[in-house]
N, C-alpha and C positions, 0 to 999 in steps of 0.2 A: 716654640720648640715642641709642641704637641705632635702626636702621631709619629714620633721618632723611636729609634731603638737605643736603649741605654744599657750599658754594660756595668756590672758592679762585682765586687769580690764577696763571696759568701754563698749562702743558700737562701731560699725564700724565707722571709721573715727576719732576715738580718737587718741591722740598723741602716746599712747602705741601701738595702732594698726599700726600706721605709722612706729614706731620703729621696730615692727615685720616684716613688709614688707621690710624695708631697710636691716635689719640684716639677714633675712631668706626669700629672694625673691621667693623661690620655695616651701615654706612651707604653711601649713594650719593654720590659726589663729582662735582661739576660744575666743569669748567675754564672760566675766564673770562680775557678779554684784559687786564683791569685790576683793581686793587683796588676801584675805584668800581663797576665792573660786578658784582663779587662781592657787594658790599654792597647794590646795587640789587635783586639777585635775592632777597635776604632781605626787603627792604622791600616788594617787590611780591608776596611770598608764593610765589614759585617755589621758593625754598630755605628751609630751617628755620634754618640757621646759616651764618655766614661765618668761615673760618679765615684770620686776617689777621696777618702778621708785623709786630711793632712795634720789635724791636731784636735786634741780633746781638752776640755777645761779642767779635767781631773788628772788625766794620764799624760798630758803634754803632747809633743809632736809624734807623728808616725814616722819613725826614722827611715824605714824602707822607701817611702815615697820620695824623699829628698835625694835618694841615690838613683831612683828610676827616672825621674823627670829629666835630668840632663842628657840621658841617653835616648830619650823619646823624641819623636818628630811632632808631637801633639802640642796644642796651645790651650791655655786657660781662657775660657770664654765667659765664665761666671763662677760665683761661689754660692754655697748654700749652708745655712746653719740649721742643724737638726737637734732638737732637745732629746736627750737620752734618758728614758725612764725605765730603769731595770725592774722587771717583775719576777717574782718567784712563781714558777709554773710547775704543776704536777698533773697527773692523770685525773680524770673526772672522779669526784668523790673523795679525793685525798685531802688530808688536813695537815696543818703545820706539824702536829705531833707525830705524824706518820713518817716524816721525811728524815732520812739519815745521811744521804749523799746529795750534793748539789754540783752540777756541772755547768761550765760556761767557758768563754774565752778568758785567758789569764787577766786581761785588763778589766773585764767585767767582774771577775772574782775579787780583784784588788779594790774595785770601787764599791764593793758590798762587804768588805772584810769584817767590819764591826758587827753587822747583822749576822753574818755567817758564824762568828764566834759566839755572839749572844744567844743564838738559837742552837748552839752545839752541833753544827752541821760539819760534815767532812767535805772539803772542797776538792773537786776533780777537774783539772784543766782539760779543755776541749779545743777543737780547731776554731769554732766560732760560736756565737750565742744561739743563733737559730738552729745550727746543727745539733747543739745539745738538747734543744727542745724537741727536735725530730727524734732523737735517740730515746728520750724519755717516753714519747708516744709509742715507740717500737718495743721498749722494755715492758711497758704496761705493768709497772710495779710501783706501789705507793711509797716505797723507800727512796725512790729516785726523783729528783726535781732538777729544774734548769733555771738559770737566770737569763732572761731574754725579753723581747718586746711584747707588747700587747698584740701586735700583728702576728707574731710567732704563735701566740696562744690561740688566735683565731684560725690560723692556717693548719695547725696540728691538733686542733680540738682539745686543748688542754685547759685545766682549771687555773685561774689566777688566784693563787693562795694568798699572796701579799703583793699589792700593786706597786707600792713605793718601797722597794727593797734596797735601793742604793743608800750609801751612808750620807751622801750630800744631795740636796735638792739643787736644781739649776744646772745639772750636768748637761753639757752640749758638745757636739762634734762639728767642726768646720770641714766642709767638703769643697773640693774644687771640681768643676765640670770641664772636661777636656774634649777637644775637637780637632779634627784634621785641618780645619780652616782657621786661619788667623783673623778672626772677625773683630775689628776694632770699632767700638761704638762712636758715633759722631759726638763731638764735645758739646756739652750744654753747661752753662754756668750755674744752672739750677740743680745739677746733679753732682754726685761725688764718684770718683773713679779710683781704681787701683791699677798700677802698672807693676808687673812682677818680672824680675830678671835674675840671672845668676852670673857671677863673674869670679875671677881670682885676680889678685893684685900683682903688680910688678915687683921684682925683687930689689926694692930700694927702701931705705929707712922711712918708717912712719907712713908706708904706702896706704894702709887701710884708713888711717886718720885723714890723710890728704884726699883719698878717693871719696870719703863720705863728707868731707868738709863742704863740698858744693851744695849739699842738701841743706846744711845748717845756714850757710850764708845767703841762700835763696829762699829760706823759710818754707822748705818742703818737708812734710812730715813722713817719717819712716814708720810704717805700721809693724814691720817685722824684719829682723836681721838674724839669719841662721848661718852658722858656720859648720863645716864638716870636712874631714880629710878626703882628698881625691883618691880614687882607686889606685892602689899600688904605691902610695906615698904617704908618709906621716909628716912631711915637711911642707907640702903645698896644701893650702885650704881653699875650698870653694865657698862662696858666700851667696846666699839667697836673700833677696830683699823684696818686700812689698811696699810700694810707694803710694802715698795718698795724693795722686795727681794724674792728669791726662797728658800724654805727650804733646798735645797741641798747646798746652799752657807754657808761657814763656819761662816761668820759674823752673819748670822741670827740664826744659831744653837746656838752660844754662847749667843746671846741676848735672845733667847727663854728659854735657861737654867736658866738664871737669872730671867726672868719673872716668870717661874714656881715656883721659890723659894718664891716669895713674893705674887703671885696671886693664886687663886683657881678656880675650875670649869672652866678651860679654854676649850672653844669649838672652834675647827677649822672650819671655814665656807667655805674655798676653796682657791685654788691657781690657778691663771689664768694670761694670758698675759695682760700687760698694754695696754690699747687701744691707738692706734696711734693718735686719735683725742684729747686725753687728753691734749696734748701740745698746742692745739689751743684754748682750752676753759678754763676759770677760774671759779670755783665754790666757792660760799661763804659758 
């Protein structure tokens, strides 16, 4: 996947940008204002892939993504886990005692809440982490700081006043990589795979219980089950599931047969290799 164009939400130095550089070190990254814009760049063939965050070990799922994916024509072709190390950044020569205000994305501020309180700083919500770092550079005032990545510090020539500013160590974000092509890897018994899909159940008693029963009886592991209301209705729920299996495996074929009987409008989002870093991180 090298020498490709990767779209992401945010500005240079954002954690999504960092994920692009880690996963595709020889590729070109394009910054977008929104997740939807990043996905549209792939759909209209301006970009090859989109790097999209779906959940964080501290803040939980990114709600917006689960509403955008069903409307998209893109497929999941891979996943990436990116450690999130929040740094406190200020202009060159500034020190912790100089800082009065700290800006960042609301989730980053929440993940650094204890340190913000302990150091008696005033938190200011911004559009994203790297954007707040860029703003600190432009203000050129020692009273202002940002919570962002080391990459943002390098890009905007800022001082890393405190490298580990997050309240918890081991913070990580899971990204999915979206493509126009539904590329399904060849099955190998020596590898582990994830099959992702969305569906909603038929209007019959215990429909969800029966729809998921096939996974239990065929010993298929579900890595994730997310539910959310469909647009325009509070009565019908859509379900997103990540399944630890490849469609070529007999056990998954049997489970999906049972799912199709009790569910409707099943949409397959993609089949991809299980990321090796998944074993090292735990997401809530």
